[in-house]
mmJSON file of the N, C-alpha and C atoms, coordinates in Angstrom:
{"data_MODEL":{"atom_site":{
"group_PDB":["ATOM","ATOM","ATOM","ATOM","ATOM","ATOM","ATOM","ATOM","ATOM","ATOM","ATOM","ATOM","ATOM","ATOM","ATOM","ATOM","ATOM","ATOM","ATOM","ATOM","ATOM","ATOM","ATOM","ATOM","ATOM","ATOM","ATOM","ATOM","ATOM","ATOM","ATOM","ATOM","ATOM","ATOM","ATOM","ATOM","ATOM","ATOM","ATOM","ATOM","ATOM","ATOM","ATOM","ATOM","ATOM","ATOM","ATOM","ATOM","ATOM","ATOM","ATOM","ATOM","ATOM","ATOM","ATOM","ATOM","ATOM","ATOM","ATOM","ATOM","ATOM","ATOM","ATOM","ATOM","ATOM","ATOM","ATOM","ATOM","ATOM","ATOM","ATOM","ATOM","ATOM","ATOM","ATOM","ATOM","ATOM","ATOM","ATOM","ATOM","ATOM","ATOM","ATOM","ATOM","ATOM","ATOM","ATOM","ATOM","ATOM","ATOM","ATOM","ATOM","ATOM","ATOM","ATOM","ATOM","ATOM","ATOM","ATOM","ATOM","ATOM","ATOM","ATOM","ATOM","ATOM","ATOM","ATOM","ATOM","ATOM","ATOM","ATOM","ATOM","ATOM","ATOM","ATOM","ATOM","ATOM","ATOM","ATOM","ATOM","ATOM","ATOM","ATOM","ATOM","ATOM","ATOM","ATOM","ATOM","ATOM","ATOM","ATOM","ATOM","ATOM","ATOM","ATOM","ATOM","ATOM","ATOM","ATOM","ATOM","ATOM","ATOM","ATOM","ATOM","ATOM","ATOM","ATOM","ATOM","ATOM","ATOM","ATOM","ATOM","ATOM","ATOM","ATOM","ATOM","ATOM","ATOM","ATOM","ATOM","ATOM","ATOM","ATOM","ATOM","ATOM","ATOM","ATOM","ATOM","ATOM","ATOM","ATOM","ATOM","ATOM","ATOM","ATOM","ATOM","ATOM","ATOM","ATOM","ATOM","ATOM","ATOM","ATOM","ATOM","ATOM","ATOM","ATOM","ATOM","ATOM","ATOM","ATOM","ATOM","ATOM","ATOM","ATOM","ATOM","ATOM","ATOM","ATOM","ATOM","ATOM"],
"id":[1,2,3,4,5,6,7,8,9,10,11,12,13,14,15,16,17,18,19,20,21,22,23,24,25,26,27,28,29,30,31,32,33,34,35,36,37,38,39,40,41,42,43,44,45,46,47,48,49,50,51,52,53,54,55,56,57,58,59,60,61,62,63,64,65,66,67,68,69,70,71,72,73,74,75,76,77,78,79,80,81,82,83,84,85,86,87,88,89,90,91,92,93,94,95,96,97,98,99,100,101,102,103,104,105,106,107,108,109,110,111,112,113,114,115,116,117,118,119,120,121,122,123,124,125,126,127,128,129,130,131,132,133,134,135,136,137,138,139,140,141,142,143,144,145,146,147,148,149,150,151,152,153,154,155,156,157,158,159,160,161,162,163,164,165,166,167,168,169,170,171,172,173,174,175,176,177,178,179,180,181,182,183,184,185,186,187,188,189,190,191,192,193,194,195,196,197,198,199,200,201],
"type_symbol":["N","C","C","N","C","C","N","C","C","N","C","C","N","C","C","N","C","C","N","C","C","N","C","C","N","C","C","N","C","C","N","C","C","N","C","C","N","C","C","N","C","C","N","C","C","N","C","C","N","C","C","N","C","C","N","C","C","N","C","C","N","C","C","N","C","C","N","C","C","N","C","C","N","C","C","N","C","C","N","C","C","N","C","C","N","C","C","N","C","C","N","C","C","N","C","C","N","C","C","N","C","C","N","C","C","N","C","C","N","C","C","N","C","C","N","C","C","N","C","C","N","C","C","N","C","C","N","C","C","N","C","C","N","C","C","N","C","C","N","C","C","N","C","C","N","C","C","N","C","C","N","C","C","N","C","C","N","C","C","N","C","C","N","C","C","N","C","C","N","C","C","N","C","C","N","C","C","N","C","C","N","C","C","N","C","C","N","C","C","N","C","C","N","C","C","N","C","C","N","C","C"],
"label_atom_id":["N","CA","C","N","CA","C","N","CA","C","N","CA","C","N","CA","C","N","CA","C","N","CA","C","N","CA","C","N","CA","C","N","CA","C","N","CA","C","N","CA","C","N","CA","C","N","CA","C","N","CA","C","N","CA","C","N","CA","C","N","CA","C","N","CA","C","N","CA","C","N","CA","C","N","CA","C","N","CA","C","N","CA","C","N","CA","C","N","CA","C","N","CA","C","N","CA","C","N","CA","C","N","CA","C","N","CA","C","N","CA","C","N","CA","C","N","CA","C","N","CA","C","N","CA","C","N","CA","C","N","CA","C","N","CA","C","N","CA","C","N","CA","C","N","CA","C","N","CA","C","N","CA","C","N","CA","C","N","CA","C","N","CA","C","N","CA","C","N","CA","C","N","CA","C","N","CA","C","N","CA","C","N","CA","C","N","CA","C","N","CA","C","N","CA","C","N","CA","C","N","CA","C","N","CA","C","N","CA","C","N","CA","C","N","CA","C","N","CA","C","N","CA","C","N","CA","C","N","CA","C","N","CA","C"],
"label_alt_id":[null,null,null,null,null,null,null,null,null,null,null,null,null,null,null,null,null,null,null,null,null,null,null,null,null,null,null,null,null,null,null,null,null,null,null,null,null,null,null,null,null,null,null,null,null,null,null,null,null,null,null,null,null,null,null,null,null,null,null,null,null,null,null,null,null,null,null,null,null,null,null,null,null,null,null,null,null,null,null,null,null,null,null,null,null,null,null,null,null,null,null,null,null,null,null,null,null,null,null,null,null,null,null,null,null,null,null,null,null,null,null,null,null,null,null,null,null,null,null,null,null,null,null,null,null,null,null,null,null,null,null,null,null,null,null,null,null,null,null,null,null,null,null,null,null,null,null,null,null,null,null,null,null,null,null,null,null,null,null,null,null,null,null,null,null,null,null,null,null,null,null,null,null,null,null,null,null,null,null,null,null,null,null,null,null,null,null,null,null,null,null,null,null,null,null,null,null,null,null,null,null],
"label_comp_id":["MET","MET","MET","ALA","ALA","ALA","TYR","TYR","TYR","ALA","ALA","ALA","VAL","VAL","VAL","LEU","LEU","LEU","ALA","ALA","ALA","THR","THR","THR","TYR","TYR","TYR","VAL","VAL","VAL","PHE","PHE","PHE","LEU","LEU","LEU","MET","MET","MET","CYS","CYS","CYS","ILE","ILE","ILE","ILE","ILE","ILE","PHE","PHE","PHE","ILE","ILE","ILE","PHE","PHE","PHE","CYS","CYS","CYS","MET","MET","MET","ILE","ILE","ILE","GLU","GLU","GLU","LEU","LEU","LEU","LYS","LYS","LYS","LEU","LEU","LEU","ALA","ALA","ALA","PHE","PHE","PHE","LYS","LYS","LYS","TYR","TYR","TYR","LEU","LEU","LEU","ARG","ARG","ARG","TYR","TYR","TYR","LYS","LYS","LYS","ARG","ARG","ARG","ASN","ASN","ASN","ASN","ASN","ASN","GLN","GLN","GLN","ASN","ASN","ASN","LEU","LEU","LEU","LYS","LYS","LYS","SER","SER","SER","THR","THR","THR","PHE","PHE","PHE","PRO","PRO","PRO","GLU","GLU","GLU","ASN","ASN","ASN","ILE","ILE","ILE","PRO","PRO","PRO","GLN","GLN","GLN","GLU","GLU","GLU","GLU","GLU","GLU","HIS","HIS","HIS","PRO","PRO","PRO","PHE","PHE","PHE","VAL","VAL","VAL","THR","THR","THR","ILE","ILE","ILE","GLN","GLN","GLN","LEU","LEU","LEU","PRO","PRO","PRO","VAL","VAL","VAL","TYR","TYR","TYR","ASN","ASN","ASN","GLU","GLU","GLU","LYS","LYS","LYS","TYR","TYR","TYR"],
"label_asym_id":["A","A","A","A","A","A","A","A","A","A","A","A","A","A","A","A","A","A","A","A","A","A","A","A","A","A","A","A","A","A","A","A","A","A","A","A","A","A","A","A","A","A","A","A","A","A","A","A","A","A","A","A","A","A","A","A","A","A","A","A","A","A","A","A","A","A","A","A","A","A","A","A","A","A","A","A","A","A","A","A","A","A","A","A","A","A","A","A","A","A","A","A","A","A","A","A","A","A","A","A","A","A","A","A","A","A","A","A","A","A","A","A","A","A","A","A","A","A","A","A","A","A","A","A","A","A","A","A","A","A","A","A","A","A","A","A","A","A","A","A","A","A","A","A","A","A","A","A","A","A","A","A","A","A","A","A","A","A","A","A","A","A","A","A","A","A","A","A","A","A","A","A","A","A","A","A","A","A","A","A","A","A","A","A","A","A","A","A","A","A","A","A","A","A","A","A","A","A","A","A","A"],
"label_entity_id":["1","1","1","1","1","1","1","1","1","1","1","1","1","1","1","1","1","1","1","1","1","1","1","1","1","1","1","1","1","1","1","1","1","1","1","1","1","1","1","1","1","1","1","1","1","1","1","1","1","1","1","1","1","1","1","1","1","1","1","1","1","1","1","1","1","1","1","1","1","1","1","1","1","1","1","1","1","1","1","1","1","1","1","1","1","1","1","1","1","1","1","1","1","1","1","1","1","1","1","1","1","1","1","1","1","1","1","1","1","1","1","1","1","1","1","1","1","1","1","1","1","1","1","1","1","1","1","1","1","1","1","1","1","1","1","1","1","1","1","1","1","1","1","1","1","1","1","1","1","1","1","1","1","1","1","1","1","1","1","1","1","1","1","1","1","1","1","1","1","1","1","1","1","1","1","1","1","1","1","1","1","1","1","1","1","1","1","1","1","1","1","1","1","1","1","1","1","1","1","1","1"],
"label_seq_id":[1,1,1,2,2,2,3,3,3,4,4,4,5,5,5,6,6,6,7,7,7,8,8,8,9,9,9,10,10,10,11,11,11,12,12,12,13,13,13,14,14,14,15,15,15,16,16,16,17,17,17,18,18,18,19,19,19,20,20,20,21,21,21,22,22,22,23,23,23,24,24,24,25,25,25,26,26,26,27,27,27,28,28,28,29,29,29,30,30,30,31,31,31,32,32,32,33,33,33,34,34,34,35,35,35,36,36,36,37,37,37,38,38,38,39,39,39,40,40,40,41,41,41,42,42,42,43,43,43,44,44,44,45,45,45,46,46,46,47,47,47,48,48,48,49,49,49,50,50,50,51,51,51,52,52,52,53,53,53,54,54,54,55,55,55,56,56,56,57,57,57,58,58,58,59,59,59,60,60,60,61,61,61,62,62,62,63,63,63,64,64,64,65,65,65,66,66,66,67,67,67],
"pdbx_PDB_ins_code":[null,null,null,null,null,null,null,null,null,null,null,null,null,null,null,null,null,null,null,null,null,null,null,null,null,null,null,null,null,null,null,null,null,null,null,null,null,null,null,null,null,null,null,null,null,null,null,null,null,null,null,null,null,null,null,null,null,null,null,null,null,null,null,null,null,null,null,null,null,null,null,null,null,null,null,null,null,null,null,null,null,null,null,null,null,null,null,null,null,null,null,null,null,null,null,null,null,null,null,null,null,null,null,null,null,null,null,null,null,null,null,null,null,null,null,null,null,null,null,null,null,null,null,null,null,null,null,null,null,null,null,null,null,null,null,null,null,null,null,null,null,null,null,null,null,null,null,null,null,null,null,null,null,null,null,null,null,null,null,null,null,null,null,null,null,null,null,null,null,null,null,null,null,null,null,null,null,null,null,null,null,null,null,null,null,null,null,null,null,null,null,null,null,null,null,null,null,null,null,null,null],
"Cartn_x":[21.536,20.714,19.683,19.103,18.082,18.677,19.919,20.558,20.865,21.196,21.468,20.197,19.077,17.808,17.409,17.578,17.246,18.14,19.422,20.347,19.997,19.658,19.263,17.989,17.041,15.771,16.009,16.811,17.093,17.832,18.781,19.526,18.604,17.727,16.814,15.796,15.333,14.415,15.101,16.38,17.121,17.234,17.472,17.545,16.196,15.103,13.768,13.491,13.906,13.706,14.474,15.714,16.516,15.865,15.385,14.707,13.47,12.692,11.492,11.851,12.923,13.336,13.764,14.43,14.819,13.574,12.579,11.333,10.596,10.591,9.95,10.65,11.978,12.74,12.374,12.242,11.853,10.452,9.539,8.179,8.185,8.959,9.041,9.66,10.702,11.315,10.321,9.519,8.513,7.485,6.994,5.994,6.558,7.811,8.432,8.615,9.043,9.196,7.851,6.823,5.496,4.959,5.176,4.702,5.445,6.744,7.539,7.315,6.822,6.687,5.236,4.312,2.906,2.577,3.286,2.95,3.648,4.433,5.12,4.131,4.276,3.414,3.97,3.119,3.538,4.426,5.396,6.293,5.673,4.573,3.921,2.872,3.042,2.044,0.717,-0.36,-1.673,-2.383,-1.852,-2.552,-1.943,-1.297,-0.745,-1.865,-1.979,-3.017,-2.771,-3.832,-3.774,-2.796,-2.673,-1.803,-0.319,0.032,1.437,1.876,0.969,1.362,2.284,3.24,4.142,3.417,3.893,3.331,3.934,3.093,3.549,2.999,3.859,3.444,3.415,2.308,2.175,2.13,3.025,3.065,2.709,1.765,1.345,1.884,2.523,3.007,1.854,1.332,0.202,0.714,0.419,0.881,-0.273,0.066,-0.885,-1.835,-1.289,-2.098,-2.319,-3.44,-3.699,-2.851,-2.69,-1.895,-0.777],
"Cartn_y":[-12.428,-11.319,-11.773,-12.94,-13.452,-13.734,-14.214,-14.499,-13.22,-12.159,-10.884,-10.336,-10.441,-9.968,-10.823,-12.136,-13.041,-12.785,-12.573,-12.306,-10.991,-9.977,-8.695,-8.842,-9.586,-9.812,-10.534,-11.587,-12.35,-11.478,-10.698,-9.811,-8.799,-8.172,-7.181,-7.826,-9.017,-9.72,-10.091,-10.422,-10.7,-9.447,-8.307,-7.053,-6.746,-6.933,-6.697,-7.665,-8.918,-9.916,-9.536,-9.104,-8.7,-7.501,-6.534,-5.375,-5.81,-6.726,-7.207,-7.934,-8.676,-9.373,-8.374,-7.31,-6.27,-5.616,-5.315,-4.724,-5.685,-6.96,-7.953,-8.031,-7.96,-7.966,-6.738,-5.56,-4.359,-4.495,-5.12,-5.31,-6.229,-7.299,-8.206,-7.521,-6.71,-5.976,-5.002,-4.324,-3.399,-4.136,-5.259,-6.005,-6.513,-6.958,-7.415,-6.255,-5.092,-3.919,-3.484,-3.489,-3.072,-4.018,-5.313,-6.294,-6.157,-5.879,-5.786,-4.486,-3.445,-2.136,-1.676,-2.599,-2.225,-1.444,-1.671,-1.056,0.27,0.757,2.027,3.181,4.167,5.343,6.348,7.238,8.299,9.275,9.87,10.822,12.208,12.454,13.754,13.74,14.577,14.601,15.176,14.51,14.914,15.911,16.161,17.036,18.444,18.897,20.251,21.222,22.325,23.308,23.912,24.401,24.968,26.134,26.924,28.095,27.724,26.544,26.142,25.392,25.169,24.504,25.414,24.861,25.711,26.34,27.515,28.214,27.618,27.264,26.615,27.392,27.628,28.276,27.241,27.202,26.277,27.1,26.793,27.509,26.545,26.957,26.138,26.737,25.929,26.455,26.554,27.749,27.976,28.77,28.28,28.934,29.66,30.576,31.363,32.156,32.737,33.578,34.93,35.544,36.867,37.916,37.78,38.747,38.036],
"Cartn_z":[-47.311,-46.884,-45.849,-46.056,-45.146,-43.774,-43.755,-42.467,-41.698,-42.406,-41.747,-41.114,-41.802,-41.261,-40.063,-40.19,-39.085,-37.873,-38.1,-36.992,-36.308,-37.094,-36.521,-35.705,-36.234,-35.53,-34.21,-34.219,-33.0,-31.987,-32.456,-31.562,-30.893,-31.669,-31.094,-30.161,-30.483,-29.587,-28.272,-28.314,-27.078,-26.216,-26.841,-26.093,-25.445,-26.185,-25.624,-24.485,-24.632,-23.58,-22.315,-22.466,-21.304,-20.616,-21.392,-20.822,-20.033,-20.585,-19.892,-18.594,-18.586,-17.365,-16.291,-16.693,-15.725,-15.139,-15.975,-15.489,-14.557,-14.867,-14.004,-12.65,-12.661,-11.408,-10.564,-11.204,-10.467,-9.88,-10.611,-10.105,-8.892,-8.938,-7.789,-6.582,-6.815,-5.7,-5.082,-5.924,-5.41,-4.559,-5.043,-4.287,-2.963,-2.962,-1.726,-0.749,-1.249,-0.4,0.168,-0.67,-0.229,0.836,0.695,1.662,2.992,2.936,4.164,4.921,4.264,4.893,4.981,5.162,5.234,6.498,7.569,8.848,9.089,8.117,8.308,8.176,9.038,9.006,8.008,7.558,6.655,7.418,6.711,7.37,7.459,6.758,6.807,7.909,8.936,10.01,9.524,9.845,9.35,10.258,11.43,12.366,12.42,11.362,11.319,10.959,11.664,11.32,9.93,9.333,7.98,7.906,8.965,8.952,8.879,9.301,9.331,8.069,7.143,5.902,5.101,4.363,3.576,2.394,2.005,0.852,-0.417,-1.356,-2.59,-3.778,-4.76,-5.992,-7.101,-7.832,-8.947,-10.225,-11.157,-12.423,-13.544,-14.37,-15.497,-16.787,-17.622,-18.907,-19.898,-20.069,-20.964,-22.166,-23.366,-24.583,-25.263,-26.105,-26.889,-25.988,-24.928,-24.06,-24.73,-24.409,-24.958,-24.236,-22.919,-22.143,-21.439],
"occupancy":[1.0,1.0,1.0,1.0,1.0,1.0,1.0,1.0,1.0,1.0,1.0,1.0,1.0,1.0,1.0,1.0,1.0,1.0,1.0,1.0,1.0,1.0,1.0,1.0,1.0,1.0,1.0,1.0,1.0,1.0,1.0,1.0,1.0,1.0,1.0,1.0,1.0,1.0,1.0,1.0,1.0,1.0,1.0,1.0,1.0,1.0,1.0,1.0,1.0,1.0,1.0,1.0,1.0,1.0,1.0,1.0,1.0,1.0,1.0,1.0,1.0,1.0,1.0,1.0,1.0,1.0,1.0,1.0,1.0,1.0,1.0,1.0,1.0,1.0,1.0,1.0,1.0,1.0,1.0,1.0,1.0,1.0,1.0,1.0,1.0,1.0,1.0,1.0,1.0,1.0,1.0,1.0,1.0,1.0,1.0,1.0,1.0,1.0,1.0,1.0,1.0,1.0,1.0,1.0,1.0,1.0,1.0,1.0,1.0,1.0,1.0,1.0,1.0,1.0,1.0,1.0,1.0,1.0,1.0,1.0,1.0,1.0,1.0,1.0,1.0,1.0,1.0,1.0,1.0,1.0,1.0,1.0,1.0,1.0,1.0,1.0,1.0,1.0,1.0,1.0,1.0,1.0,1.0,1.0,1.0,1.0,1.0,1.0,1.0,1.0,1.0,1.0,1.0,1.0,1.0,1.0,1.0,1.0,1.0,1.0,1.0,1.0,1.0,1.0,1.0,1.0,1.0,1.0,1.0,1.0,1.0,1.0,1.0,1.0,1.0,1.0,1.0,1.0,1.0,1.0,1.0,1.0,1.0,1.0,1.0,1.0,1.0,1.0,1.0,1.0,1.0,1.0,1.0,1.0,1.0,1.0,1.0,1.0,1.0,1.0,1.0],
"B_iso_or_equiv":[0.0,0.0,0.0,0.0,0.0,0.0,0.0,0.0,0.0,0.0,0.0,0.0,0.0,0.0,0.0,0.0,0.0,0.0,0.0,0.0,0.0,0.0,0.0,0.0,0.0,0.0,0.0,0.0,0.0,0.0,0.0,0.0,0.0,0.0,0.0,0.0,0.0,0.0,0.0,0.0,0.0,0.0,0.0,0.0,0.0,0.0,0.0,0.0,0.0,0.0,0.0,0.0,0.0,0.0,0.0,0.0,0.0,0.0,0.0,0.0,0.0,0.0,0.0,0.0,0.0,0.0,0.0,0.0,0.0,0.0,0.0,0.0,0.0,0.0,0.0,0.0,0.0,0.0,0.0,0.0,0.0,0.0,0.0,0.0,0.0,0.0,0.0,0.0,0.0,0.0,0.0,0.0,0.0,0.0,0.0,0.0,0.0,0.0,0.0,0.0,0.0,0.0,0.0,0.0,0.0,0.0,0.0,0.0,0.0,0.0,0.0,0.0,0.0,0.0,0.0,0.0,0.0,0.0,0.0,0.0,0.0,0.0,0.0,0.0,0.0,0.0,0.0,0.0,0.0,0.0,0.0,0.0,0.0,0.0,0.0,0.0,0.0,0.0,0.0,0.0,0.0,0.0,0.0,0.0,0.0,0.0,0.0,0.0,0.0,0.0,0.0,0.0,0.0,0.0,0.0,0.0,0.0,0.0,0.0,0.0,0.0,0.0,0.0,0.0,0.0,0.0,0.0,0.0,0.0,0.0,0.0,0.0,0.0,0.0,0.0,0.0,0.0,0.0,0.0,0.0,0.0,0.0,0.0,0.0,0.0,0.0,0.0,0.0,0.0,0.0,0.0,0.0,0.0,0.0,0.0,0.0,0.0,0.0,0.0,0.0,0.0],
"pdbx_formal_charge":[null,null,null,null,null,null,null,null,null,null,null,null,null,null,null,null,null,null,null,null,null,null,null,null,null,null,null,null,null,null,null,null,null,null,null,null,null,null,null,null,null,null,null,null,null,null,null,null,null,null,null,null,null,null,null,null,null,null,null,null,null,null,null,null,null,null,null,null,null,null,null,null,null,null,null,null,null,null,null,null,null,null,null,null,null,null,null,null,null,null,null,null,null,null,null,null,null,null,null,null,null,null,null,null,null,null,null,null,null,null,null,null,null,null,null,null,null,null,null,null,null,null,null,null,null,null,null,null,null,null,null,null,null,null,null,null,null,null,null,null,null,null,null,null,null,null,null,null,null,null,null,null,null,null,null,null,null,null,null,null,null,null,null,null,null,null,null,null,null,null,null,null,null,null,null,null,null,null,null,null,null,null,null,null,null,null,null,null,null,null,null,null,null,null,null,null,null,null,null,null,null],
"auth_seq_id":[1,1,1,2,2,2,3,3,3,4,4,4,5,5,5,6,6,6,7,7,7,8,8,8,9,9,9,10,10,10,11,11,11,12,12,12,13,13,13,14,14,14,15,15,15,16,16,16,17,17,17,18,18,18,19,19,19,20,20,20,21,21,21,22,22,22,23,23,23,24,24,24,25,25,25,26,26,26,27,27,27,28,28,28,29,29,29,30,30,30,31,31,31,32,32,32,33,33,33,34,34,34,35,35,35,36,36,36,37,37,37,38,38,38,39,39,39,40,40,40,41,41,41,42,42,42,43,43,43,44,44,44,45,45,45,46,46,46,47,47,47,48,48,48,49,49,49,50,50,50,51,51,51,52,52,52,53,53,53,54,54,54,55,55,55,56,56,56,57,57,57,58,58,58,59,59,59,60,60,60,61,61,61,62,62,62,63,63,63,64,64,64,65,65,65,66,66,66,67,67,67],
"auth_comp_id":["MET","MET","MET","ALA","ALA","ALA","TYR","TYR","TYR","ALA","ALA","ALA","VAL","VAL","VAL","LEU","LEU","LEU","ALA","ALA","ALA","THR","THR","THR","TYR","TYR","TYR","VAL","VAL","VAL","PHE","PHE","PHE","LEU","LEU","LEU","MET","MET","MET","CYS","CYS","CYS","ILE","ILE","ILE","ILE","ILE","ILE","PHE","PHE","PHE","ILE","ILE","ILE","PHE","PHE","PHE","CYS","CYS","CYS","MET","MET","MET","ILE","ILE","ILE","GLU","GLU","GLU","LEU","LEU","LEU","LYS","LYS","LYS","LEU","LEU","LEU","ALA","ALA","ALA","PHE","PHE","PHE","LYS","LYS","LYS","TYR","TYR","TYR","LEU","LEU","LEU","ARG","ARG","ARG","TYR","TYR","TYR","LYS","LYS","LYS","ARG","ARG","ARG","ASN","ASN","ASN","ASN","ASN","ASN","GLN","GLN","GLN","ASN","ASN","ASN","LEU","LEU","LEU","LYS","LYS","LYS","SER","SER","SER","THR","THR","THR","PHE","PHE","PHE","PRO","PRO","PRO","GLU","GLU","GLU","ASN","ASN","ASN","ILE","ILE","ILE","PRO","PRO","PRO","GLN","GLN","GLN","GLU","GLU","GLU","GLU","GLU","GLU","HIS","HIS","HIS","PRO","PRO","PRO","PHE","PHE","PHE","VAL","VAL","VAL","THR","THR","THR","ILE","ILE","ILE","GLN","GLN","GLN","LEU","LEU","LEU","PRO","PRO","PRO","VAL","VAL","VAL","TYR","TYR","TYR","ASN","ASN","ASN","GLU","GLU","GLU","LYS","LYS","LYS","TYR","TYR","TYR"],
"auth_asym_id":["A","A","A","A","A","A","A","A","A","A","A","A","A","A","A","A","A","A","A","A","A","A","A","A","A","A","A","A","A","A","A","A","A","A","A","A","A","A","A","A","A","A","A","A","A","A","A","A","A","A","A","A","A","A","A","A","A","A","A","A","A","A","A","A","A","A","A","A","A","A","A","A","A","A","A","A","A","A","A","A","A","A","A","A","A","A","A","A","A","A","A","A","A","A","A","A","A","A","A","A","A","A","A","A","A","A","A","A","A","A","A","A","A","A","A","A","A","A","A","A","A","A","A","A","A","A","A","A","A","A","A","A","A","A","A","A","A","A","A","A","A","A","A","A","A","A","A","A","A","A","A","A","A","A","A","A","A","A","A","A","A","A","A","A","A","A","A","A","A","A","A","A","A","A","A","A","A","A","A","A","A","A","A","A","A","A","A","A","A","A","A","A","A","A","A","A","A","A","A","A","A"],
"auth_atom_id":["N","CA","C","N","CA","C","N","CA","C","N","CA","C","N","CA","C","N","CA","C","N","CA","C","N","CA","C","N","CA","C","N","CA","C","N","CA","C","N","CA","C","N","CA","C","N","CA","C","N","CA","C","N","CA","C","N","CA","C","N","CA","C","N","CA","C","N","CA","C","N","CA","C","N","CA","C","N","CA","C","N","CA","C","N","CA","C","N","CA","C","N","CA","C","N","CA","C","N","CA","C","N","CA","C","N","CA","C","N","CA","C","N","CA","C","N","CA","C","N","CA","C","N","CA","C","N","CA","C","N","CA","C","N","CA","C","N","CA","C","N","CA","C","N","CA","C","N","CA","C","N","CA","C","N","CA","C","N","CA","C","N","CA","C","N","CA","C","N","CA","C","N","CA","C","N","CA","C","N","CA","C","N","CA","C","N","CA","C","N","CA","C","N","CA","C","N","CA","C","N","CA","C","N","CA","C","N","CA","C","N","CA","C","N","CA","C","N","CA","C","N","CA","C","N","CA","C","N","CA","C","N","CA","C"],
"pdbx_PDB_model_num":[1,1,1,1,1,1,1,1,1,1,1,1,1,1,1,1,1,1,1,1,1,1,1,1,1,1,1,1,1,1,1,1,1,1,1,1,1,1,1,1,1,1,1,1,1,1,1,1,1,1,1,1,1,1,1,1,1,1,1,1,1,1,1,1,1,1,1,1,1,1,1,1,1,1,1,1,1,1,1,1,1,1,1,1,1,1,1,1,1,1,1,1,1,1,1,1,1,1,1,1,1,1,1,1,1,1,1,1,1,1,1,1,1,1,1,1,1,1,1,1,1,1,1,1,1,1,1,1,1,1,1,1,1,1,1,1,1,1,1,1,1,1,1,1,1,1,1,1,1,1,1,1,1,1,1,1,1,1,1,1,1,1,1,1,1,1,1,1,1,1,1,1,1,1,1,1,1,1,1,1,1,1,1,1,1,1,1,1,1,1,1,1,1,1,1,1,1,1,1,1,1]
}}}
């Protein structure tokens, strides 16, 4: 019984370790991408007049409303 618990524990710890290594790899890729693309400009032009901005509707899920 003790060996089954130990084997299960080791197996689950290996899965957690593999998951952490994948997350670490993603973090390194993000930092490398961020360093290589520091000089890129934003794709959204900042000098558009207020009248030309698109109309956006925001809906909030509110529960227990009176009306």
